[in-house]
KOLZA-749512 format. One record per residue: residue in one letter; y, z, x of N, C-alpha, C in turn. Coordinates in steps of 0.02 Angstrom, whole numbers, plus 50000, padded with zeros to 5 digits. Atoms other than C-alpha are relative to their C-alpha. Layout:
! residues N
> residu / n.v / n.w / n.u / ca.v / ca.w / ca.u / c.v / c.w / c.u
> A / Y / Z / X / Y / Z / X / Y / Z / X
...
//
This chain:
! residues 118
> residu / n.v / n.w / n.u / ca.v / ca.w / ca.u / c.v / c.w / c.u
> M / 50044 / 49994 / 50050 / 50895 / 49476 / 50560 / 50036 / 50003 / 49932
> L / 49970 / 49995 / 50076 / 50931 / 49464 / 50371 / 49992 / 50078 / 49978
> L / 50007 / 49943 / 50028 / 50964 / 49616 / 50270 / 49930 / 50006 / 49958
> Q / 50052 / 50000 / 50033 / 50816 / 49573 / 50163 / 49940 / 50002 / 50049
> S / 50053 / 49984 / 49949 / 50699 / 49565 / 50318 / 50000 / 50067 / 50021
> K / 50000 / 49926 / 49984 / 50754 / 49730 / 50366 / 49969 / 50047 / 49955
> L / 50033 / 49967 / 50050 / 50722 / 49793 / 50209 / 49932 / 49998 / 49986
> A / 50068 / 50028 / 50025 / 50561 / 49722 / 50183 / 49947 / 50038 / 50055
> L / 50032 / 49963 / 49951 / 50502 / 49789 / 50353 / 50018 / 50071 / 50009
> G / 49994 / 49927 / 50002 / 50586 / 49954 / 50345 / 49966 / 50044 / 49944
> L / 50025 / 49954 / 50055 / 50521 / 50008 / 50178 / 49928 / 50000 / 50012
> T / 50067 / 50006 / 49991 / 50339 / 49939 / 50221 / 49982 / 50065 / 50062
> F / 50022 / 49961 / 49937 / 50340 / 50030 / 50392 / 49995 / 50081 / 49965
> L / 50006 / 49930 / 50027 / 50394 / 50210 / 50300 / 49950 / 50003 / 49960
> L / 50063 / 49991 / 50059 / 50259 / 50173 / 50157 / 49939 / 50006 / 50051
> A / 50070 / 49998 / 49968 / 50122 / 50146 / 50289 / 50009 / 50060 / 50041
> V / 50017 / 49936 / 49973 / 50160 / 50295 / 50389 / 49991 / 50065 / 49956
> G / 50014 / 49951 / 50065 / 50168 / 50406 / 50229 / 49942 / 49998 / 49982
> I / 50076 / 50023 / 50014 / 50001 / 50314 / 50185 / 49959 / 50038 / 50051
> A / 50051 / 49987 / 49957 / 49920 / 50361 / 50347 / 50005 / 50087 / 50009
> A / 49982 / 49905 / 49992 / 49990 / 50550 / 50355 / 49962 / 50026 / 49951
> L / 50041 / 49971 / 50068 / 49912 / 50571 / 50177 / 49932 / 49981 / 50006
> T / 50069 / 50007 / 49994 / 49753 / 50501 / 50215 / 49964 / 50016 / 50054
> L / 50022 / 49972 / 49930 / 49726 / 50555 / 50389 / 50006 / 50061 / 50019
> T / 49993 / 49934 / 49990 / 49761 / 50731 / 50372 / 49939 / 50038 / 49946
> P / 50054 / 49952 / 50027 / 49612 / 50855 / 50330 / 50015 / 50028 / 49924
> I / 49981 / 49978 / 50066 / 49609 / 50890 / 50154 / 49979 / 50069 / 49979
> I / 50003 / 49937 / 50034 / 49617 / 51056 / 50063 / 49959 / 50001 / 49944
> N / 50037 / 49997 / 50063 / 49483 / 51108 / 49943 / 50032 / 50016 / 49945
> V / 49959 / 49991 / 50054 / 49580 / 51073 / 49804 / 49960 / 49951 / 49954
> P / 50037 / 50050 / 50032 / 49472 / 51002 / 49656 / 50063 / 49955 / 49960
> A / 49968 / 50060 / 50018 / 49533 / 50827 / 49589 / 50004 / 50027 / 49916
> P / 49985 / 49983 / 50084 / 49613 / 50848 / 49402 / 49957 / 49949 / 49954
> V / 50041 / 50033 / 50053 / 49525 / 50700 / 49344 / 49936 / 49956 / 50059
> E / 50051 / 50029 / 49963 / 49363 / 50626 / 49406 / 50021 / 49930 / 50030
> Q / 49980 / 50055 / 49971 / 49392 / 50483 / 49531 / 50073 / 49980 / 50004
> S / 49934 / 50021 / 50005 / 49581 / 50496 / 49520 / 50023 / 49985 / 50076
> D / 49979 / 50018 / 49930 / 49590 / 50471 / 49711 / 49994 / 49923 / 50019
> K / 49993 / 50089 / 50003 / 49559 / 50283 / 49671 / 50063 / 49965 / 49984
> I / 49931 / 50023 / 50029 / 49707 / 50279 / 49570 / 50051 / 50012 / 50053
> Y / 49933 / 50014 / 49963 / 49809 / 50350 / 49704 / 49989 / 49947 / 50063
> H / 50014 / 50069 / 49945 / 49743 / 50220 / 49830 / 50028 / 49944 / 49971
> A / 49959 / 50058 / 50027 / 49785 / 50090 / 49719 / 50078 / 50006 / 49989
> L / 49935 / 49987 / 50005 / 49953 / 50149 / 49692 / 50040 / 50003 / 50070
> A / 49955 / 49996 / 49933 / 50006 / 50196 / 49871 / 49994 / 49921 / 50025
> F / 49990 / 50078 / 49966 / 49938 / 50008 / 49925 / 50052 / 49952 / 49953
> A / 49944 / 50055 / 50034 / 50033 / 49930 / 49778 / 50070 / 50020 / 50024
> A / 49940 / 49996 / 49995 / 50185 / 50023 / 49828 / 50017 / 49969 / 50086
> L / 49996 / 50032 / 49939 / 50152 / 49956 / 50013 / 50008 / 49925 / 50005
> A / 50002 / 50078 / 50003 / 50134 / 49781 / 49961 / 50065 / 49974 / 49977
> F / 49944 / 50020 / 50030 / 50286 / 49777 / 49848 / 50060 / 49974 / 50039
> P / 49938 / 50013 / 49967 / 50431 / 49769 / 49972 / 50005 / 49936 / 50033
> I / 49996 / 50086 / 49957 / 50379 / 49602 / 50070 / 49984 / 49956 / 49940
> S / 50015 / 50049 / 50047 / 50310 / 49532 / 49907 / 50070 / 49990 / 49961
> F / 49939 / 50007 / 50028 / 50489 / 49564 / 49833 / 50046 / 49963 / 50042
> F / 49933 / 50022 / 49946 / 50603 / 49526 / 49991 / 49975 / 49940 / 50034
> R / 50032 / 50049 / 49958 / 50495 / 49412 / 50090 / 49930 / 49978 / 49985
> P / 50070 / 50034 / 50020 / 50355 / 49328 / 49992 / 49963 / 49943 / 50042
> S / 50035 / 50038 / 49958 / 50329 / 49195 / 50135 / 49959 / 50033 / 50060
> W / 50031 / 49955 / 49942 / 50268 / 49352 / 50245 / 49921 / 50013 / 49978
> L / 50061 / 49961 / 50017 / 50125 / 49384 / 50127 / 49936 / 49990 / 50018
> L / 50065 / 50030 / 49960 / 49989 / 49262 / 50212 / 49990 / 50046 / 50059
> V / 50012 / 49958 / 49935 / 50005 / 49378 / 50360 / 49990 / 50078 / 49973
> A / 49990 / 49935 / 50028 / 50048 / 49544 / 50263 / 49943 / 50032 / 49962
> V / 50058 / 49971 / 50033 / 49899 / 49545 / 50146 / 49944 / 50005 / 50044
> P / 50060 / 49985 / 49947 / 49765 / 49535 / 50273 / 50008 / 50067 / 50052
> A / 49981 / 49934 / 49963 / 49859 / 49669 / 50383 / 49999 / 50057 / 49956
> F / 49995 / 49938 / 50035 / 49882 / 49790 / 50235 / 49910 / 50006 / 49987
> A / 50066 / 49991 / 50011 / 49681 / 49761 / 50199 / 49968 / 50033 / 50056
> G / 50022 / 49974 / 49951 / 49643 / 49785 / 50366 / 50024 / 50077 / 50014
> F / 49970 / 49936 / 49998 / 49761 / 49947 / 50372 / 49952 / 50051 / 49965
> G / 50043 / 49962 / 50037 / 49657 / 50012 / 50231 / 49928 / 50014 / 50019
> G / 50063 / 49984 / 49975 / 49492 / 49978 / 50298 / 49993 / 50051 / 50072
> M / 50012 / 49956 / 49939 / 49535 / 50063 / 50468 / 50019 / 50076 / 49979
> I / 49994 / 49919 / 50028 / 49597 / 50218 / 50370 / 49920 / 50022 / 49990
> E / 50064 / 49973 / 50018 / 49415 / 50236 / 50293 / 49966 / 49997 / 50067
> I / 50028 / 49993 / 49938 / 49352 / 50204 / 50469 / 50009 / 50062 / 50023
> I / 49986 / 49939 / 49956 / 49440 / 50342 / 50538 / 49986 / 50066 / 49965
> Q / 49995 / 49947 / 50042 / 49428 / 50463 / 50387 / 49949 / 50055 / 50025
> P / 50063 / 49949 / 49974 / 49258 / 50543 / 50447 / 50025 / 50037 / 50056
> Y / 49993 / 49964 / 49927 / 49331 / 50598 / 50616 / 50066 / 50049 / 49983
> V / 49957 / 49932 / 50001 / 49468 / 50707 / 50526 / 49983 / 50031 / 49943
> G / 50025 / 49947 / 50041 / 49355 / 50791 / 50412 / 50014 / 49964 / 49929
> R / 50001 / 50035 / 50067 / 49368 / 50661 / 50256 / 49954 / 49952 / 50003
> E / 50037 / 50055 / 50013 / 49251 / 50537 / 50181 / 50016 / 49923 / 50011
> C / 49986 / 50073 / 49995 / 49240 / 50352 / 50225 / 49963 / 49981 / 49926
> S / 50031 / 50026 / 50054 / 49219 / 50254 / 50050 / 50023 / 49934 / 49988
> F / 49985 / 50078 / 50017 / 49200 / 50074 / 50016 / 50044 / 49996 / 49938
> Y / 49959 / 50011 / 50055 / 49271 / 50111 / 49849 / 50065 / 50022 / 50000
> D / 49935 / 49978 / 49989 / 49429 / 50194 / 49908 / 50026 / 49919 / 50028
> W / 49969 / 50055 / 49975 / 49445 / 50028 / 50014 / 50022 / 49955 / 49941
> F / 49997 / 50059 / 50062 / 49413 / 49918 / 49852 / 50065 / 50020 / 49952
> A / 49933 / 49983 / 50036 / 49556 / 50021 / 49775 / 50049 / 49980 / 50040
> D / 49943 / 50017 / 49968 / 49673 / 49990 / 49907 / 50015 / 49927 / 49990
> L / 49986 / 50087 / 49993 / 49637 / 49794 / 49895 / 50025 / 49986 / 49923
> V / 49987 / 50014 / 50059 / 49656 / 49806 / 49703 / 50082 / 50019 / 49992
> G / 49937 / 49963 / 50005 / 49820 / 49907 / 49737 / 50054 / 49936 / 50050
> I / 49962 / 50055 / 49959 / 49878 / 49760 / 49869 / 50014 / 49943 / 49946
> V / 49990 / 50060 / 50045 / 49849 / 49627 / 49727 / 50048 / 50021 / 49941
> L / 49938 / 49975 / 50045 / 49951 / 49746 / 49603 / 50063 / 49994 / 50025
> G / 49941 / 49995 / 49965 / 50087 / 49757 / 49728 / 50030 / 49948 / 50006
> V / 49972 / 50069 / 50008 / 50106 / 49576 / 49748 / 50021 / 49964 / 49936
> V / 49977 / 50016 / 50063 / 50104 / 49537 / 49570 / 50059 / 50035 / 49983
> C / 49939 / 49957 / 50035 / 50231 / 49672 / 49526 / 50057 / 49971 / 50039
> G / 49949 / 50025 / 49962 / 50342 / 49604 / 49676 / 50025 / 49947 / 49971
> R / 49989 / 50052 / 50014 / 50336 / 49437 / 49633 / 50027 / 49990 / 49917
> A / 49978 / 49996 / 50068 / 50368 / 49469 / 49435 / 50064 / 50033 / 49989
> A / 49948 / 49968 / 49999 / 50512 / 49588 / 49481 / 50062 / 49931 / 50031
> T / 49966 / 50057 / 49969 / 50584 / 49431 / 49593 / 50025 / 49949 / 49941
> V / 49993 / 50045 / 50063 / 50578 / 49328 / 49420 / 50040 / 50041 / 49952
> A / 49985 / 49963 / 50052 / 50619 / 49463 / 49307 / 50071 / 50032 / 50002
> L / 49934 / 49968 / 49986 / 50779 / 49536 / 49378 / 50051 / 49954 / 50001
> P / 49942 / 50021 / 49997 / 50950 / 49477 / 49346 / 50012 / 49973 / 50088
> K / 50003 / 50033 / 49929 / 51001 / 49353 / 49496 / 50046 / 50040 / 50044
> A / 49956 / 49937 / 49972 / 51141 / 49482 / 49550 / 49945 / 50049 / 50042
> F / 50048 / 49940 / 49977 / 50987 / 49606 / 49594 / 49945 / 49958 / 50040
> R / 50053 / 50027 / 49976 / 50871 / 49474 / 49667 / 50014 / 49976 / 50083
> P / 49986 / 50016 / 49927 / 50846 / 49443 / 49862 / 50027 / 49918 / 49997
//
């Protein structure tokens, strides 16, 4: 397996585990510093999730993007069972993040000098 494939899979797996851990643990009653800031966190987390594959293995995006969307949806379905709320808007923020991560990953591929590109 190519190094680029290993990086894409490894980073994506680590990010998915981190996202699952942070979104599926009971929340401590800490007030959010900004109204609806959790939507920003969702978008940023899923942008980070989509970035490695879009950068290292863009040909995998046809499978990865629906998988990421399904992952975000499953998190929202499971959250009520761990003392959190299920929110369509959180899932929508996940989808926005996926698009943002794909766009940034593809832009980074073009913008970086050839020595740093996959």
